[in-house]
All heavy atoms as TSV, in Angstrom:
chain	resi	resn	atom	element	x	y	z
A	1	HIS	N	N	0.842	-1.179	-0.008
A	1	HIS	CA	C	0.001	0.000	-0.002
A	1	HIS	C	C	0.866	1.257	0.003
A	1	HIS	O	O	2.004	1.215	0.475
A	1	HIS	CB	C	-0.928	0.049	1.217
A	1	HIS	CG	C	-1.954	-1.042	1.142
A	1	HIS	ND1	N	-3.210	-0.802	0.665
A	1	HIS	CD2	C	-1.939	-2.328	1.508
A	1	HIS	CE1	C	-3.939	-1.868	0.732
A	1	HIS	NE2	N	-3.203	-2.842	1.245
A	2	THR	N	N	0.321	2.331	-0.486
A	2	THR	CA	C	1.078	3.553	-0.519
A	2	THR	C	C	0.499	4.538	0.462
A	2	THR	O	O	-0.658	4.485	0.853
A	2	THR	CB	C	0.988	4.192	-1.917
A	2	THR	OG1	O	-0.374	4.477	-2.253
A	2	THR	CG2	C	1.595	3.272	-2.988
A	3	PHE	N	N	1.334	5.449	0.856
A	3	PHE	CA	C	0.879	6.602	1.648
A	3	PHE	C	C	1.452	7.835	0.978
A	3	PHE	O	O	2.671	7.963	0.874
A	3	PHE	CB	C	1.406	6.537	3.114
A	3	PHE	CG	C	0.940	7.691	3.948
A	3	PHE	CD1	C	-0.322	7.739	4.443
A	3	PHE	CD2	C	1.789	8.783	4.184
A	3	PHE	CE1	C	-0.780	8.808	5.220
A	3	PHE	CE2	C	1.350	9.857	4.908
A	3	PHE	CZ	C	0.080	9.877	5.415
A	4	SER	N	N	0.593	8.675	0.455
A	4	SER	CA	C	1.000	9.833	-0.307
A	4	SER	C	C	0.704	11.099	0.445
A	4	SER	O	O	-0.320	11.180	1.167
A	4	SER	CB	C	0.338	9.923	-1.658
A	4	SER	OG	O	0.542	8.732	-2.399
A	5	ILE	N	N	1.522	12.090	0.311
A	5	ILE	CA	C	1.293	13.410	0.907
A	5	ILE	C	C	1.233	14.397	-0.245
A	5	ILE	O	O	2.164	14.485	-1.035
A	5	ILE	CB	C	2.391	13.817	1.901
A	5	ILE	CG1	C	2.455	12.817	3.072
A	5	ILE	CG2	C	2.146	15.232	2.412
A	5	ILE	CD1	C	3.594	13.021	3.985
A	6	LEU	N	N	0.098	15.081	-0.338
A	6	LEU	CA	C	-0.080	16.070	-1.372
A	6	LEU	C	C	-0.068	17.446	-0.750
A	6	LEU	O	O	-0.914	17.795	0.044
A	6	LEU	CB	C	-1.443	15.824	-2.067
A	6	LEU	CG	C	-1.828	16.768	-3.207
A	6	LEU	CD1	C	-0.818	16.739	-4.329
A	6	LEU	CD2	C	-3.219	16.424	-3.714
A	7	ASP	N	N	0.963	18.187	-1.064
A	7	ASP	CA	C	1.166	19.559	-0.513
A	7	ASP	C	C	0.612	20.586	-1.486
A	7	ASP	O	O	1.100	20.711	-2.610
A	7	ASP	CB	C	2.624	19.819	-0.237
A	7	ASP	CG	C	2.901	21.119	0.444
A	7	ASP	OD1	O	1.926	21.933	0.623
A	7	ASP	OD2	O	4.076	21.357	0.786
A	8	LEU	N	N	-0.403	21.279	-1.102
A	8	LEU	CA	C	-1.062	22.267	-1.967
A	8	LEU	C	C	-0.670	23.712	-1.646
A	8	LEU	O	O	-1.433	24.634	-1.850
A	8	LEU	CB	C	-2.580	22.106	-1.856
A	8	LEU	CG	C	-3.131	20.750	-2.354
A	8	LEU	CD1	C	-4.635	20.707	-2.146
A	8	LEU	CD2	C	-2.768	20.511	-3.780
A	9	SER	N	N	0.548	23.929	-1.160
A	9	SER	CA	C	0.977	25.242	-0.697
A	9	SER	C	C	0.775	26.336	-1.766
A	9	SER	O	O	0.335	27.422	-1.433
A	9	SER	CB	C	2.477	25.210	-0.359
A	9	SER	OG	O	2.677	24.420	0.752
A	10	ASN	N	N	1.115	26.079	-2.994
A	10	ASN	CA	C	1.028	27.114	-4.033
A	10	ASN	C	C	-0.049	26.839	-5.059
A	10	ASN	O	O	0.030	27.277	-6.212
A	10	ASN	CB	C	2.414	27.236	-4.734
A	10	ASN	CG	C	3.438	27.728	-3.808
A	10	ASN	OD1	O	3.240	28.725	-3.084
A	10	ASN	ND2	N	4.566	27.032	-3.705
A	11	PHE	N	N	-1.074	26.102	-4.614
A	11	PHE	CA	C	-2.147	25.722	-5.537
A	11	PHE	C	C	-2.997	26.940	-5.884
A	11	PHE	O	O	-3.289	27.770	-5.027
A	11	PHE	CB	C	-3.016	24.671	-4.878
A	11	PHE	CG	C	-4.209	24.282	-5.666
A	11	PHE	CD1	C	-4.119	23.405	-6.728
A	11	PHE	CD2	C	-5.448	24.831	-5.397
A	11	PHE	CE1	C	-5.211	23.103	-7.497
A	11	PHE	CE2	C	-6.553	24.509	-6.140
A	11	PHE	CZ	C	-6.438	23.635	-7.190
A	12	ASN	N	N	-3.465	27.021	-7.140
A	12	ASN	CA	C	-4.401	28.014	-7.552
A	12	ASN	C	C	-5.284	27.440	-8.625
A	12	ASN	O	O	-5.000	26.461	-9.249
A	12	ASN	CB	C	-3.764	29.353	-7.972
A	12	ASN	CG	C	-2.963	29.198	-9.232
A	12	ASN	OD1	O	-3.481	28.780	-10.225
A	12	ASN	ND2	N	-1.728	29.603	-9.165
A	13	VAL	N	N	-6.446	28.060	-8.823
A	13	VAL	CA	C	-7.422	27.560	-9.774
A	13	VAL	C	C	-6.890	27.465	-11.195
A	13	VAL	O	O	-7.299	26.611	-11.936
A	13	VAL	CB	C	-8.695	28.456	-9.719
A	13	VAL	CG1	C	-9.723	27.971	-10.718
A	13	VAL	CG2	C	-9.281	28.434	-8.338
A	14	LYS	N	N	-6.017	28.325	-11.534
A	14	LYS	CA	C	-5.450	28.307	-12.904
A	14	LYS	C	C	-4.791	27.000	-13.256
A	14	LYS	O	O	-4.636	26.658	-14.399
A	14	LYS	CB	C	-4.454	29.481	-13.099
A	14	LYS	CG	C	-5.119	30.823	-13.006
A	14	LYS	CD	C	-4.115	31.925	-13.151
A	14	LYS	CE	C	-4.774	33.262	-12.902
A	14	LYS	NZ	N	-3.778	34.356	-12.917
A	15	MET	N	N	-4.396	26.229	-12.236
A	15	MET	CA	C	-3.775	24.946	-12.434
A	15	MET	C	C	-4.774	23.896	-12.851
A	15	MET	O	O	-4.369	22.804	-13.268
A	15	MET	CB	C	-3.051	24.480	-11.146
A	15	MET	CG	C	-1.907	25.374	-10.790
A	15	MET	SD	S	-1.233	24.756	-9.205
A	15	MET	CE	C	0.084	25.920	-8.987
A	16	LEU	N	N	-6.028	24.158	-12.790
A	16	LEU	CA	C	-7.071	23.169	-13.080
A	16	LEU	C	C	-7.617	23.312	-14.519
A	16	LEU	O	O	-8.804	23.263	-14.720
A	16	LEU	CB	C	-8.212	23.216	-12.120
A	16	LEU	CG	C	-7.948	22.625	-10.767
A	16	LEU	CD1	C	-9.130	22.761	-9.843
A	16	LEU	CD2	C	-7.555	21.158	-10.916
A	17	GLY	N	N	-6.731	23.515	-15.466
A	17	GLY	CA	C	-7.176	23.588	-16.854
A	17	GLY	C	C	-7.683	22.229	-17.348
A	17	GLY	O	O	-7.574	21.222	-16.659
A	18	GLN	N	N	-8.207	22.233	-18.555
A	18	GLN	CA	C	-8.745	20.983	-19.132
A	18	GLN	C	C	-7.684	19.868	-19.177
A	18	GLN	O	O	-8.002	18.719	-18.893
A	18	GLN	CB	C	-9.318	21.259	-20.509
A	18	GLN	CG	C	-9.910	20.041	-21.178
A	18	GLN	CD	C	-11.063	19.425	-20.379
A	18	GLN	OE1	O	-11.863	20.117	-19.772
A	18	GLN	NE2	N	-11.112	18.085	-20.347
A	19	LYS	N	N	-6.480	20.196	-19.559
A	19	LYS	CA	C	-5.433	19.161	-19.645
A	19	LYS	C	C	-5.149	18.521	-18.276
A	19	LYS	O	O	-5.034	17.326	-18.161
A	19	LYS	CB	C	-4.162	19.707	-20.239
A	19	LYS	CG	C	-4.211	19.980	-21.719
A	19	LYS	CD	C	-2.911	20.443	-22.262
A	19	LYS	CE	C	-2.971	20.711	-23.747
A	19	LYS	NZ	N	-1.688	21.124	-24.292
A	20	THR	N	N	-5.098	19.343	-17.269
A	20	THR	CA	C	-4.830	18.847	-15.897
A	20	THR	C	C	-5.993	17.995	-15.415
A	20	THR	O	O	-5.770	16.901	-14.912
A	20	THR	CB	C	-4.630	20.035	-14.903
A	20	THR	OG1	O	-3.534	20.793	-15.393
A	20	THR	CG2	C	-4.299	19.491	-13.541
A	21	ARG	N	N	-7.188	18.427	-15.654
A	21	ARG	CA	C	-8.379	17.665	-15.248
A	21	ARG	C	C	-8.409	16.300	-15.953
A	21	ARG	O	O	-8.664	15.283	-15.360
A	21	ARG	CB	C	-9.641	18.444	-15.495
A	21	ARG	CG	C	-9.873	19.595	-14.552
A	21	ARG	CD	C	-11.295	20.137	-14.606
A	21	ARG	NE	N	-11.741	20.462	-15.951
A	21	ARG	CZ	C	-11.668	21.668	-16.522
A	21	ARG	NH1	N	-11.206	22.686	-15.870
A	21	ARG	NH2	N	-12.134	21.879	-17.735
A	22	SER	N	N	-8.119	16.325	-17.257
A	22	SER	CA	C	-8.125	15.071	-18.022
A	22	SER	C	C	-7.035	14.131	-17.513
A	22	SER	O	O	-7.265	12.940	-17.376
A	22	SER	CB	C	-7.875	15.365	-19.487
A	22	SER	OG	O	-8.967	16.076	-20.035
A	23	LEU	N	N	-5.872	14.656	-17.187
A	23	LEU	CA	C	-4.802	13.795	-16.709
A	23	LEU	C	C	-5.134	13.202	-15.344
A	23	LEU	O	O	-4.939	12.016	-15.131
A	23	LEU	CB	C	-3.488	14.625	-16.613
A	23	LEU	CG	C	-2.297	13.873	-16.005
A	23	LEU	CD1	C	-1.917	12.669	-16.958
A	23	LEU	CD2	C	-1.108	14.792	-15.843
A	24	VAL	N	N	-5.641	14.001	-14.430
A	24	VAL	CA	C	-6.013	13.499	-13.115
A	24	VAL	C	C	-7.094	12.430	-13.223
A	24	VAL	O	O	-7.000	11.372	-12.591
A	24	VAL	CB	C	-6.514	14.655	-12.204
A	24	VAL	CG1	C	-7.145	14.119	-10.902
A	24	VAL	CG2	C	-5.334	15.600	-11.864
A	25	GLN	N	N	-8.057	12.666	-14.062
A	25	GLN	CA	C	-9.136	11.681	-14.275
A	25	GLN	C	C	-8.592	10.378	-14.857
A	25	GLN	O	O	-8.920	9.304	-14.383
A	25	GLN	CB	C	-10.175	12.274	-15.184
A	25	GLN	CG	C	-11.436	11.460	-15.367
A	25	GLN	CD	C	-12.514	12.161	-16.162
A	25	GLN	OE1	O	-12.240	13.171	-16.815
A	25	GLN	NE2	N	-13.681	11.612	-16.177
A	26	TYR	N	N	-7.686	10.466	-15.825
A	26	TYR	CA	C	-7.110	9.334	-16.470
A	26	TYR	C	C	-6.269	8.499	-15.506
A	26	TYR	O	O	-6.425	7.280	-15.409
A	26	TYR	CB	C	-6.287	9.788	-17.675
A	26	TYR	CG	C	-5.583	8.705	-18.424
A	26	TYR	CD1	C	-6.279	7.826	-19.235
A	26	TYR	CD2	C	-4.175	8.561	-18.355
A	26	TYR	CE1	C	-5.631	6.852	-19.946
A	26	TYR	CE2	C	-3.529	7.554	-19.010
A	26	TYR	CZ	C	-4.269	6.707	-19.823
A	26	TYR	OH	O	-3.623	5.745	-20.526
A	27	VAL	N	N	-5.399	9.157	-14.771
A	27	VAL	CA	C	-4.496	8.500	-13.819
A	27	VAL	C	C	-5.314	7.826	-12.705
A	27	VAL	O	O	-5.063	6.701	-12.301
A	27	VAL	CB	C	-3.427	9.439	-13.272
A	27	VAL	CG1	C	-2.662	8.821	-12.145
A	27	VAL	CG2	C	-2.503	9.855	-14.442
A	28	SER	N	N	-6.314	8.546	-12.208
A	28	SER	CA	C	-7.183	8.011	-11.131
A	28	SER	C	C	-7.896	6.758	-11.602
A	28	SER	O	O	-7.987	5.796	-10.828
A	28	SER	CB	C	-8.197	9.060	-10.692
A	28	SER	OG	O	-7.564	10.176	-10.143
A	29	LYS	N	N	-8.401	6.790	-12.819
A	29	LYS	CA	C	-9.125	5.631	-13.320
A	29	LYS	C	C	-8.208	4.443	-13.477
A	29	LYS	O	O	-8.594	3.296	-13.100
A	29	LYS	CB	C	-9.786	5.944	-14.657
A	29	LYS	CG	C	-10.575	4.771	-15.251
A	29	LYS	CD	C	-11.664	5.231	-16.138
A	29	LYS	CE	C	-12.485	4.066	-16.735
A	29	LYS	NZ	N	-12.975	3.170	-15.777
A	30	ILE	N	N	-7.038	4.633	-13.991
A	30	ILE	CA	C	-6.059	3.542	-14.092
A	30	ILE	C	C	-5.731	2.931	-12.725
A	30	ILE	O	O	-5.762	1.722	-12.531
A	30	ILE	CB	C	-4.776	3.973	-14.815
A	30	ILE	CG1	C	-5.095	4.234	-16.310
A	30	ILE	CG2	C	-3.683	2.919	-14.669
A	30	ILE	CD1	C	-3.930	4.847	-17.045
A	31	ALA	N	N	-5.446	3.805	-11.785
A	31	ALA	CA	C	-5.118	3.354	-10.454
A	31	ALA	C	C	-6.218	2.542	-9.786
A	31	ALA	O	O	-5.970	1.468	-9.214
A	31	ALA	CB	C	-4.715	4.518	-9.569
A	32	GLN	N	N	-7.434	3.058	-9.843
A	32	GLN	CA	C	-8.514	2.374	-9.181
A	32	GLN	C	C	-8.990	1.126	-9.903
A	32	GLN	O	O	-9.444	0.150	-9.310
A	32	GLN	CB	C	-9.693	3.294	-8.879
A	32	GLN	CG	C	-10.488	3.712	-10.092
A	32	GLN	CD	C	-11.552	4.756	-9.787
A	32	GLN	OE1	O	-11.551	5.333	-8.689
A	32	GLN	NE2	N	-12.437	4.981	-10.718
A	33	ASP	N	N	-8.889	1.102	-11.243
A	33	ASP	CA	C	-9.348	-0.037	-12.028
A	33	ASP	C	C	-8.341	-1.176	-12.094
A	33	ASP	O	O	-8.723	-2.330	-12.097
A	33	ASP	CB	C	-9.694	0.373	-13.465
A	33	ASP	CG	C	-10.960	1.221	-13.497
A	33	ASP	OD1	O	-11.638	1.403	-12.456
A	33	ASP	OD2	O	-11.241	1.767	-14.584
A	34	TYR	N	N	-7.026	-0.843	-12.141
A	34	TYR	CA	C	-6.033	-1.863	-12.359
A	34	TYR	C	C	-5.089	-2.101	-11.198
A	34	TYR	O	O	-4.427	-3.160	-11.168
A	34	TYR	CB	C	-5.204	-1.524	-13.641
A	34	TYR	CG	C	-6.030	-1.501	-14.844
A	34	TYR	CD1	C	-6.434	-0.274	-15.417
A	34	TYR	CD2	C	-6.493	-2.634	-15.449
A	34	TYR	CE1	C	-7.237	-0.243	-16.562
A	34	TYR	CE2	C	-7.276	-2.642	-16.597
A	34	TYR	CZ	C	-7.641	-1.420	-17.125
A	34	TYR	OH	O	-8.434	-1.382	-18.255
A	35	TYR	N	N	-4.983	-1.166	-10.292
A	35	TYR	CA	C	-4.068	-1.329	-9.165
A	35	TYR	C	C	-4.705	-0.992	-7.804
A	35	TYR	O	O	-4.073	-0.353	-7.007
A	35	TYR	CB	C	-2.831	-0.443	-9.375
A	35	TYR	CG	C	-2.139	-0.730	-10.685
A	35	TYR	CD1	C	-2.324	0.120	-11.780
A	35	TYR	CD2	C	-1.317	-1.806	-10.819
A	35	TYR	CE1	C	-1.693	-0.151	-12.989
A	35	TYR	CE2	C	-0.678	-2.081	-12.031
A	35	TYR	CZ	C	-0.881	-1.264	-13.114
A	35	TYR	OH	O	-0.242	-1.543	-14.299
A	36	PRO	N	N	-5.948	-1.418	-7.592
A	36	PRO	CA	C	-6.615	-1.017	-6.316
A	36	PRO	C	C	-5.867	-1.537	-5.087
A	36	PRO	O	O	-5.944	-0.925	-4.025
A	36	PRO	CB	C	-7.983	-1.654	-6.426
A	36	PRO	CG	C	-7.805	-2.796	-7.402
A	36	PRO	CD	C	-6.732	-2.334	-8.365
A	37	GLU	N	N	-5.148	-2.648	-5.237
A	37	GLU	CA	C	-4.438	-3.190	-4.084
A	37	GLU	C	C	-3.275	-2.301	-3.659
A	37	GLU	O	O	-2.773	-2.425	-2.544
A	37	GLU	CB	C	-3.937	-4.633	-4.388
A	37	GLU	CG	C	-2.837	-4.679	-5.393
A	37	GLU	CD	C	-3.288	-4.590	-6.884
A	37	GLU	OE1	O	-4.497	-4.493	-7.143
A	37	GLU	OE2	O	-2.419	-4.608	-7.728
A	38	GLN	N	N	-2.859	-1.425	-4.531
A	38	GLN	CA	C	-1.728	-0.534	-4.203
A	38	GLN	C	C	-2.214	0.787	-3.602
A	38	GLN	O	O	-1.422	1.513	-3.017
A	38	GLN	CB	C	-0.902	-0.213	-5.490
A	38	GLN	CG	C	-0.221	-1.428	-6.043
A	38	GLN	CD	C	0.754	-2.044	-5.051
A	38	GLN	OE1	O	1.536	-1.311	-4.390
A	38	GLN	NE2	N	0.707	-3.348	-4.863
A	39	LEU	N	N	-3.463	1.079	-3.759
A	39	LEU	CA	C	-3.978	2.342	-3.205
A	39	LEU	C	C	-3.997	2.275	-1.680
A	39	LEU	O	O	-4.518	1.320	-1.130
A	39	LEU	CB	C	-5.380	2.623	-3.745
A	39	LEU	CG	C	-5.477	2.853	-5.224
A	39	LEU	CD1	C	-6.954	3.042	-5.622
A	39	LEU	CD2	C	-4.677	4.041	-5.664
A	40	GLY	N	N	-3.425	3.225	-1.072
A	40	GLY	CA	C	-3.417	3.267	0.401
A	40	GLY	C	C	-4.162	4.477	0.868
A	40	GLY	O	O	-5.377	4.621	0.688
A	41	GLN	N	N	-3.437	5.413	1.438
A	41	GLN	CA	C	-4.025	6.625	1.948
A	41	GLN	C	C	-3.262	7.861	1.400
A	41	GLN	O	O	-2.105	7.772	1.044
A	41	GLN	CB	C	-3.931	6.653	3.481
A	41	GLN	CG	C	-4.724	5.593	4.171
A	41	GLN	CD	C	-4.613	5.698	5.659
A	41	GLN	OE1	O	-3.612	6.151	6.193
A	41	GLN	NE2	N	-5.619	5.216	6.348
A	42	MET	N	N	-3.968	8.966	1.384
A	42	MET	CA	C	-3.376	10.236	0.971
A	42	MET	C	C	-3.703	11.266	2.008
A	42	MET	O	O	-4.822	11.394	2.438
A	42	MET	CB	C	-3.909	10.651	-0.386
A	42	MET	CG	C	-3.341	12.019	-0.810
A	42	MET	SD	S	-3.966	12.603	-2.416
A	42	MET	CE	C	-3.041	11.547	-3.484
A	43	MET	N	N	-2.675	12.015	2.365
A	43	MET	CA	C	-2.872	13.151	3.307
A	43	MET	C	C	-2.677	14.433	2.449
A	43	MET	O	O	-1.673	14.556	1.749
A	43	MET	CB	C	-1.902	13.105	4.423
A	43	MET	CG	C	-2.037	14.266	5.402
A	43	MET	SD	S	-0.889	14.178	6.749
A	43	MET	CE	C	-1.658	12.918	7.732
A	44	ILE	N	N	-3.593	15.358	2.616
A	44	ILE	CA	C	-3.511	16.623	1.882
A	44	ILE	C	C	-3.167	17.682	2.924
A	44	ILE	O	O	-3.872	17.837	3.906
A	44	ILE	CB	C	-4.808	16.927	1.147
A	44	ILE	CG1	C	-5.075	15.840	0.113
A	44	ILE	CG2	C	-4.718	18.298	0.478
A	44	ILE	CD1	C	-6.432	15.876	-0.516
A	45	VAL	N	N	-2.075	18.405	2.654
A	45	VAL	CA	C	-1.643	19.427	3.600
A	45	VAL	C	C	-1.598	20.784	2.904
A	45	VAL	O	O	-1.460	20.885	1.701
A	45	VAL	CB	C	-0.265	19.118	4.236
A	45	VAL	CG1	C	-0.312	17.808	5.035
A	45	VAL	CG2	C	0.835	18.970	3.151
A	46	ASN	N	N	-1.713	21.851	3.693
A	46	ASN	CA	C	-1.648	23.210	3.217
A	46	ASN	C	C	-2.708	23.511	2.136
A	46	ASN	O	O	-2.458	24.246	1.203
A	46	ASN	CB	C	-0.249	23.564	2.718
A	46	ASN	CG	C	0.788	23.424	3.771
A	46	ASN	OD1	O	0.601	23.858	4.871
A	46	ASN	ND2	N	1.892	22.814	3.423
A	47	ALA	N	N	-3.855	22.887	2.296
A	47	ALA	CA	C	-4.915	23.083	1.330
A	47	ALA	C	C	-5.537	24.448	1.510
A	47	ALA	O	O	-5.931	24.804	2.629
A	47	ALA	CB	C	-5.952	22.020	1.491
A	48	PRO	N	N	-5.665	25.202	0.444
A	48	PRO	CA	C	-6.346	26.539	0.545
A	48	PRO	C	C	-7.852	26.344	0.740
A	48	PRO	O	O	-8.414	25.242	0.536
A	48	PRO	CB	C	-6.040	27.186	-0.791
A	48	PRO	CG	C	-5.847	26.074	-1.723
A	48	PRO	CD	C	-5.237	24.975	-0.907
A	49	TYR	N	N	-8.497	27.406	1.160
A	49	TYR	CA	C	-9.965	27.361	1.400
A	49	TYR	C	C	-10.687	26.855	0.152
A	49	TYR	O	O	-11.659	26.101	0.243
A	49	TYR	CB	C	-10.450	28.712	1.802
A	49	TYR	CG	C	-11.929	28.785	2.024
A	49	TYR	CD1	C	-12.520	28.205	3.152
A	49	TYR	CD2	C	-12.753	29.373	1.033
A	49	TYR	CE1	C	-13.892	28.243	3.342
A	49	TYR	CE2	C	-14.135	29.396	1.251
A	49	TYR	CZ	C	-14.695	28.838	2.376
A	49	TYR	OH	O	-16.009	28.863	2.560
A	50	LEU	N	N	-10.249	27.200	-0.992
A	50	LEU	CA	C	-10.847	26.831	-2.260
A	50	LEU	C	C	-10.839	25.337	-2.494
A	50	LEU	O	O	-11.570	24.786	-3.317
A	50	LEU	CB	C	-10.144	27.537	-3.401
A	50	LEU	CG	C	-10.649	27.294	-4.813
A	50	LEU	CD1	C	-12.079	27.798	-4.928
A	50	LEU	CD2	C	-9.765	28.015	-5.810
A	51	PHE	N	N	-10.006	24.611	-1.762
A	51	PHE	CA	C	-9.872	23.198	-2.000
A	51	PHE	C	C	-11.179	22.417	-1.887
A	51	PHE	O	O	-11.421	21.507	-2.615
A	51	PHE	CB	C	-8.810	22.570	-1.077
A	51	PHE	CG	C	-8.665	21.103	-1.299
A	51	PHE	CD1	C	-7.940	20.628	-2.417
A	51	PHE	CD2	C	-9.210	20.179	-0.443
A	51	PHE	CE1	C	-7.851	19.280	-2.666
A	51	PHE	CE2	C	-9.113	18.829	-0.708
A	51	PHE	CZ	C	-8.390	18.384	-1.789
A	52	SER	N	N	-12.024	22.810	-0.952
A	52	SER	CA	C	-13.289	22.092	-0.791
A	52	SER	C	C	-14.119	22.109	-2.051
A	52	SER	O	O	-14.776	21.144	-2.408
A	52	SER	CB	C	-14.067	22.626	0.407
A	52	SER	OG	O	-14.352	23.987	0.192
A	53	THR	N	N	-14.083	23.212	-2.771
A	53	THR	CA	C	-14.775	23.300	-4.071
A	53	THR	C	C	-14.143	22.401	-5.093
A	53	THR	O	O	-14.843	21.671	-5.825
A	53	THR	CB	C	-14.805	24.790	-4.549
A	53	THR	OG1	O	-15.396	25.602	-3.563
A	53	THR	CG2	C	-15.554	24.881	-5.873
A	54	VAL	N	N	-12.822	22.459	-5.154
A	54	VAL	CA	C	-12.078	21.630	-6.090
A	54	VAL	C	C	-12.277	20.161	-5.775
A	54	VAL	O	O	-12.539	19.330	-6.673
A	54	VAL	CB	C	-10.570	21.990	-6.094
A	54	VAL	CG1	C	-9.776	21.007	-6.957
A	54	VAL	CG2	C	-10.389	23.427	-6.543
A	55	TRP	N	N	-12.269	19.781	-4.514
A	55	TRP	CA	C	-12.489	18.387	-4.120
A	55	TRP	C	C	-13.877	17.927	-4.562
A	55	TRP	O	O	-14.030	16.797	-5.000
A	55	TRP	CB	C	-12.314	18.240	-2.627
A	55	TRP	CG	C	-12.645	16.857	-2.168
A	55	TRP	CD1	C	-13.674	16.507	-1.354
A	55	TRP	CD2	C	-12.012	15.643	-2.518
A	55	TRP	NE1	N	-13.670	15.124	-1.163
A	55	TRP	CE2	C	-12.644	14.574	-1.865
A	55	TRP	CE3	C	-10.875	15.320	-3.296
A	55	TRP	CZ2	C	-12.269	13.251	-1.996
A	55	TRP	CZ3	C	-10.501	13.993	-3.441
A	55	TRP	CH2	C	-11.182	12.985	-2.798
A	56	ALA	N	N	-14.867	18.771	-4.488
A	56	ALA	CA	C	-16.214	18.432	-4.884
A	56	ALA	C	C	-16.234	18.053	-6.342
A	56	ALA	O	O	-16.985	17.141	-6.773
A	56	ALA	CB	C	-17.173	19.583	-4.619
A	57	ILE	N	N	-15.381	18.651	-7.160
A	57	ILE	CA	C	-15.294	18.322	-8.583
A	57	ILE	C	C	-14.546	17.006	-8.774
A	57	ILE	O	O	-14.959	16.141	-9.504
A	57	ILE	CB	C	-14.637	19.475	-9.371
A	57	ILE	CG1	C	-15.495	20.731	-9.293
A	57	ILE	CG2	C	-14.342	19.094	-10.790
A	57	ILE	CD1	C	-14.808	22.001	-9.763
A	58	ILE	N	N	-13.395	16.921	-8.153
A	58	ILE	CA	C	-12.479	15.770	-8.351
A	58	ILE	C	C	-13.118	14.474	-7.834
A	58	ILE	O	O	-12.980	13.430	-8.476
A	58	ILE	CB	C	-11.154	16.024	-7.672
A	58	ILE	CG1	C	-10.396	17.124	-8.389
A	58	ILE	CG2	C	-10.323	14.736	-7.610
A	58	ILE	CD1	C	-9.153	17.600	-7.691
A	59	LYS	N	N	-13.808	14.542	-6.683
A	59	LYS	CA	C	-14.264	13.260	-6.092
A	59	LYS	C	C	-15.311	12.549	-6.948
A	59	LYS	O	O	-15.408	11.311	-6.822
A	59	LYS	CB	C	-14.779	13.475	-4.711
A	59	LYS	CG	C	-16.106	14.194	-4.563
A	59	LYS	CD	C	-16.472	14.333	-3.121
A	59	LYS	CE	C	-17.817	15.002	-2.956
A	59	LYS	NZ	N	-18.183	15.152	-1.547
A	60	VAL	N	N	-15.979	13.238	-7.868
A	60	VAL	CA	C	-16.939	12.532	-8.727
A	60	VAL	C	C	-16.258	11.614	-9.725
A	60	VAL	O	O	-16.870	10.688	-10.254
A	60	VAL	CB	C	-17.900	13.516	-9.460
A	60	VAL	CG1	C	-18.707	14.308	-8.466
A	60	VAL	CG2	C	-17.130	14.395	-10.442
A	61	TRP	N	N	-14.969	11.836	-9.963
A	61	TRP	CA	C	-14.196	11.006	-10.865
A	61	TRP	C	C	-13.735	9.702	-10.194
A	61	TRP	O	O	-13.259	8.785	-10.843
A	61	TRP	CB	C	-13.002	11.734	-11.396
A	61	TRP	CG	C	-13.313	12.932	-12.183
A	61	TRP	CD1	C	-14.438	13.212	-12.896
A	61	TRP	CD2	C	-12.470	14.078	-12.367
A	61	TRP	NE1	N	-14.365	14.444	-13.511
A	61	TRP	CE2	C	-13.149	14.992	-13.191
A	61	TRP	CE3	C	-11.195	14.427	-11.912
A	61	TRP	CZ2	C	-12.617	16.218	-13.553
A	61	TRP	CZ3	C	-10.658	15.640	-12.259
A	61	TRP	CH2	C	-11.364	16.529	-13.068
A	62	LEU	N	N	-13.821	9.690	-8.897
A	62	LEU	CA	C	-13.267	8.562	-8.117
A	62	LEU	C	C	-14.345	7.559	-7.700
A	62	LEU	O	O	-15.470	7.970	-7.398
A	62	LEU	CB	C	-12.581	9.089	-6.873
A	62	LEU	CG	C	-11.463	10.067	-7.097
A	62	LEU	CD1	C	-10.989	10.624	-5.755
A	62	LEU	CD2	C	-10.296	9.447	-7.856
A	63	ASP	N	N	-13.971	6.305	-7.726
A	63	ASP	CA	C	-14.812	5.265	-7.232
A	63	ASP	C	C	-15.097	5.546	-5.746
A	63	ASP	O	O	-14.263	6.067	-5.039
A	63	ASP	CB	C	-14.133	3.932	-7.390
A	63	ASP	CG	C	-14.961	2.788	-6.929
A	63	ASP	OD1	O	-15.863	2.323	-7.630
A	63	ASP	OD2	O	-14.700	2.318	-5.762
A	64	GLU	N	N	-16.308	5.134	-5.262
A	64	GLU	CA	C	-16.671	5.407	-3.891
A	64	GLU	C	C	-15.678	4.851	-2.911
A	64	GLU	O	O	-15.343	5.453	-1.893
A	64	GLU	CB	C	-18.070	4.852	-3.628
A	64	GLU	CG	C	-18.623	5.241	-2.250
A	64	GLU	CD	C	-20.056	4.740	-2.037
A	64	GLU	OE1	O	-20.761	4.542	-3.009
A	64	GLU	OE2	O	-20.404	4.588	-0.849
A	65	LYS	N	N	-15.187	3.625	-3.112
A	65	LYS	CA	C	-14.234	2.996	-2.256
A	65	LYS	C	C	-12.882	3.771	-2.221
A	65	LYS	O	O	-12.226	3.837	-1.219
A	65	LYS	CB	C	-13.962	1.543	-2.642
A	65	LYS	CG	C	-15.121	0.660	-2.352
A	65	LYS	CD	C	-14.810	-0.766	-2.774
A	65	LYS	CE	C	-15.961	-1.677	-2.495
A	65	LYS	NZ	N	-15.667	-3.048	-2.927
A	66	THR	N	N	-12.569	4.367	-3.344
A	66	THR	CA	C	-11.341	5.119	-3.443
A	66	THR	C	C	-11.406	6.404	-2.679
A	66	THR	O	O	-10.461	6.834	-1.979
A	66	THR	CB	C	-11.014	5.434	-4.925
A	66	THR	OG1	O	-10.929	4.215	-5.671
A	66	THR	CG2	C	-9.702	6.178	-5.077
A	67	ARG	N	N	-12.579	7.034	-2.703
A	67	ARG	CA	C	-12.752	8.280	-1.939
A	67	ARG	C	C	-12.555	8.043	-0.488
A	67	ARG	O	O	-12.060	8.766	0.280
A	67	ARG	CB	C	-14.151	8.860	-2.121
A	67	ARG	CG	C	-14.243	9.652	-3.431
A	67	ARG	CD	C	-15.631	10.228	-3.548
A	67	ARG	NE	N	-16.365	9.246	-4.305
A	67	ARG	CZ	C	-17.636	9.222	-4.498
A	67	ARG	NH1	N	-18.383	10.170	-4.016
A	67	ARG	NH2	N	-18.229	8.282	-5.185
C-alpha cells in the first residue's frame, strides 16, 4: 500500500485547466481499475480554502471506495 502526501501550498485555480483535469481523471481511473491493491491513503496538507470546491469536482471521478 502507498501513503502519499499532497502539498497544496502554491495551488491556484489556474492549475485546473482541461489538460490537468483530463490527466487527473485518467490516472485516477487507471489506479482504481487496475491497481486497487496498491492504493493506500493520501494526506492533503496546506490546502487553501478553495480546495473544498475543487475536491467536490474531483471526487466525482473517483470510485466510492477510493474516496
